[in-house]
N, C-alpha and C positions, 0 to 999 in steps of 0.2 A: 666339259673343258676345264682345264686348270690354268690360272693366270700366266704361269711361267713355263708352260709346255714348250719344248724344243729349245729352251735356254740351257746352255751347257756352262757349268761353273767348275773351274779348276780350283780346288780348295787346298791351299797350303797351310791352313790354320792349325794352331796348336793350343792346347789347354782349353780355355773357355771362350775367349773373346770371338775370334773369327769362326771357330766351329759352331757357335750358337747362331751367328749370322747365316752361315750356310745351311744349318738345320732349318731355319725359318724359310729359306729359299726352297729347300727340298719339299717342305710342306705346301709350298705354292706350286709345285709341279716341276721345278727345275731338276735337271740331271746333275747331281753333284759327284764329281770325280775327285776323291780325296787323295792327294799326292803325299805319300809318306816315305820317309827313308826306309831302307830295307829292314831295319830293326824295329820299325813302327814308330808312330807319333809318341811324343814324350809322355802324354797322359796315359798311354797303355802301360808304361813302364813304372808307374808309381806304386804298383802293387807287386807282391812277390810272384814269380812265375807259377802259373797254374791256378792262381786265384782270380776271380772276376774283377776286372778294372771298372768298377761301377760308374765312376764319373765319365769315363770314355764311352761306356755302353749307353749311358743316358743321353749323350750328346751327338752320337754319330750314327744313329740309325738312318735308313733311307739314303745311304751314300754308298758309292763304289770305292773300293780301295785299290789304288795302283801304287805299288812299292817301287820307287825310282830313286836312284842315287844322283842327286842334283850336283854333287861335287865331282862327278865323273863327266868328262866331255860328252860321251855318248848319252848319258842321262840328261844333260842339259839340252842336247840336240833333240832327243825324244820329247822332252817337255815343250820345247819351242814348236815342234810339229803339232803337238796337242793345242798349243795356244792359237795356232792358225785357224783352228776349227772352233775355238771357244768364244763364249760371249763375255765371261767374267773370269778374272783371276783374283782370288782373295787371299790375303796373307796378313799375319800379325807378328812377323819377326821383328827383332830389334832394328833400329834405324841403321841402314847401310848393309844389312845382310843380303838383301836381294842384289844389290850392286856387286858385292864381293862374289856372289855366285855367278855373275855375268848375266843376271836376269833382271836388271833394273827396268824402270818404267820405260825409258827410251827404247830399250831393246824389245820389250814386249809390244809396244805400240808400233814399232817399225815393222815387226812381224805381222801384226794384225791391227790396223788403225781403228777397227770397230770394237776392239776389246775394251771392257771396263776393268780398270785395275783398282781394286779396293784394298786399302791398307789401314789396318788398325794399329795404332801406336799408343804408348802410354801417355806421352806428353806432346805428340805431334812430331812433325819433321822440321819445324822451325821454332825459334825461341830459345832462350838460354837453357832450358831443361830438356831439350829434345833428345839428348844422348843419355839422360838418366836411365839406369836400369829400372824397368817398370813392371811391377806386378800389382795385383789388386791392393795388397797391403800398403805398398809404397805410395800408390796414388791416393789412397785414403789418408795416409799420413800428410802428404804435401798439399792436400786439397781442403783441409779443414774438417774432414769427415770424422777423424779420430778425436780431434779437439772438441767436436760437438757431441760425441758419443760417450755415455757414462754419466756418473753423478758428480756434482760440483766439488765434493770433498775427496774425490778419488782420482787416480790417474786416468788419462784418456785410454779408450779401448777401441778396437776395430769393430765395425759392424759384423754381426755374427755370420753373415752370408757374403758371398763374393759378388755383391751387387754391381760393383764397378765394371767388372768384366762383362757381365750380362747386359747391363744398360748400354755399354759401348757397343756390344754386339747387335743390339736392337737398332741403334743409330746407324751402324754400318750396313745392316740389311736395308734400312730406309734409304740411305745414300745410294746403294746399288740400284734400287728400284727407280730412284730419280734419274740416275745416269742412263738406265735402260730406256726410260720414257723419253728423255731428251734425245737419245740416239735415234728414236723413231722419227724425229724431226730433222736431225742434222746428218744422220748417217755415220757419225763417228763416235768413238768412245771417249772416255776421259778418265782422270784419276779421282777416286773418292778417298778422302782421308777423314778418319774419325779418331781423335785423341780421347783416351779414357778420361783424362782430367776434364776436357771440355764437356764431355757427356754428363759428368756428375755435378759440375758447378751449379746448374739450375736446381738440383735437389736441396741446395742450401737456402731456398727462398724464405722459409720461416725463420731460420737462424740468422741470415743476413738482415732480414727485415727487422727482427728484434734488436740486433746489434746496432743497426743504423738509427733506429728510432730512439734507442737509449743513449746514443752518443758513445757507444762502446762500453757501457757499464753493465750490460746484461751478462750473466754468467754464460760461458760458452756451452758448458755441459749442464743439461737440465734433467738428466735421468729419463724417466718415461713421461715426463711432462712435455707440454708443447714446446717446440724448439724456440719460439719467440716469447714464451711465458705469457701468452696473450689469451689463453683459453682455460677455463676451469668450470667443471671438472674435465680433466684430460690426463689420465694416468692409468696405471694398473693397480688393482685393489685386491687385497687378500680375501679369499673365501675359505671355507673349511676344507676344501679339497683342491686348492690350487689358487689360481689368479684369474682375474677377468680384466679386460681393457674396456674402459668406459670413457666416452667423451660427449660433451654437450656443446655443439658448435653453433647453436642458435638459442635465442631466449626461450623459444618454445620447448626445446630440449630441456633447458634448465627447469622450466615450470613443471614438466613431467617428472624430472628427477626429484624435485622438491616434494611433490605429492607422493611419489613412490617411497621415499625414505621417511615419510611421516612428518615432514616439515613444510606443509603447504603455505604457511605464513611467509616463507622466504621466497615464494615464487614471484611476488610483485613487491617485495619489501624495497624501500628506496635505497637501502645500503647493499642490496644484492641483485637489483633488477637487471642491470646491463652487464655485458661481458666484461667491460673494464672494471666494474664494481667487484665482480667475482674473482677476476684475476688478481686484484689487490688483496683478496682474502683466500688465496690459494690454499694455504695450510688449513684454514678452517673448513673450506669446501672438501678437501681430501679427507679430513678427519670425519666429517659427517657421512660422506659416502662410504668410507671403509667401515664405519661403525655399523652400517646397514648390511654391507656385503659379507663381513667376516663370519657371522654365524650361519650363512646360507651356502648352498652348493653353487658351483659355477653354472650348472644347468638352470637352477631356479633364478639366479640373478639375470642371466641372459634372457630367459623366457619372459620375465616380468618387464625388463627394460625394452626389449624389442617389441613387445606388445604395445608399448607406448611410443614406438618409433624412435627410441633413443639408441644411437649407435653403441653396440656392446658386443663383445665376443670373448669366449674363453681363450686363455693363453694355452695353446695346444702344444704338446710335445711332438717330436718328430715321429714317434710311434703312432700317435693319434692322427697325425697328418697322413701317414701311410695307410691307416685303417679308415680314413674319413670317407663315408659313402658319397659325399658330394664330390670330392676329388675323383673318386672312381667313376661317378656318373658323368663327369666332364671329360674323362679320358686323359687327364694330364699326367698320370703315372700309370703307364700301360705295361702289362705283362706280355712279353713276346718271346718266342722260342729262339734260342741261340745254338748253333751247331756244336759249340764246345762247352758252354756253361749251362746249358739247359734253359730253364725259365729265368729270364732276366727282365729288368725294368728299363723302359725307355720313356723319355719325355714326350708328351702329346703336343698338339698344336694349339697355342693359345688364341690363334686368329681363326675366326669362323666366317666363311663367305657363303652367302645364300645361293649364289649362282655358279658355284664351282664344286666339282666332285672333291671330297676330302681325300687326302693321302693317308692311308692307315699307317700307324707306327710300325717300324720294322727293326730287326736287330742290327746292331753295328757289325760290319764285316770283320773277318779275320784279316791280318796283315797280308796285303797283296792278293786277296781273293779274286779281284777283277783285273789284275794286271794283264794277263794273257788275252782275255776277252776284249778289253778296251783297246789294247795296242793292235790286236788283230783286226778288229772292226773299224777302228778310226784311222789307223796308219797302214793297214794292209800288210803287217808283218807276218811272215810265215812261221810255222812251228819251229823250223830249223833256226831261223833268226832269233826267235824268242828263247830257244834253248841255249844259243850261243851267248846272248845277253845275260841270261841267268847265270851261266857258268862263269862269266867275267865279273859278276857281282854288280852289274848295272841295274838289274831289276830283280825283284823277288816275286815269285808266283805262289799263291796260296794253295 
């Protein structure tokens, strides 16, 4: 058995946020019906025609594609017919888009009081920034992420990954599960809202902690050092073949580092003993550690430090991540066959349940692949009706 068997999700998501939430639900066994415009979801169209849209392929496996024009009255009517049979509708359009389509929350819940309406927004549906255009970059800018990223003497930079979208997507999936659980007790659905900004505020814990403790005097950007400048060593250090990340978050870690780098007298020295002592000597600590790492390979440094139970890891390139045997063993970057692009990659499931059959990764569908099958099975449409709708541009069949 899978936790979300028989749960039907209508996924209006685009780009990363809501599509990742629905992918997590798919891996829990839910049936995900991805509702796309006839030209396909926006992420499909970020690459030239004929080339694999890799981000879309990574995020949309294990879903059905129904291509439906929601701007057409018949398209809206078909969608509402699907809502009557659905458990969840998930979307991350700009604030007001669903209302302009005639598919606002009140309409959806009037059609189906049991439906859970999940909405992912940049800044939420309330507050002075609710209508700000929101993308991962703009949320990072307005939330202090960019101000906290980079080096003190250089301009702020964005995080190298779209973590805001994905963190919000995880929260959105979590909210959907809570609403489904509550529906078991109440019999009715509700609205789940997750703002990207709200989801990432807690990631500032170290930075805000340091800022508050210092009375606002701590540098906002600390490079690869601890966000609150409270831990040393905590940095990336040069090796002869790249970089390693090393941190000593306990006094025991520091004692091991001191022995490894050939300075055992510093392990319990009164000027170096506590974390606060070392944080006040951060430049000296970093210089000592890097003097030891620089002539060594990443592999040697990591092997020696991890043998002493000190957290350390090589700074891996994207190519190294793709070739990492551990990533392969965990199945997080799976190779799957695609009918158009051949061998493509899909994200695996980061959640493992001991009492549930896993859902194997599958290729993302071509646009409208499942339109006819879904509308035929769920709404009882005939082949003639489907052909007429396709001719009128209301639907697209793959």
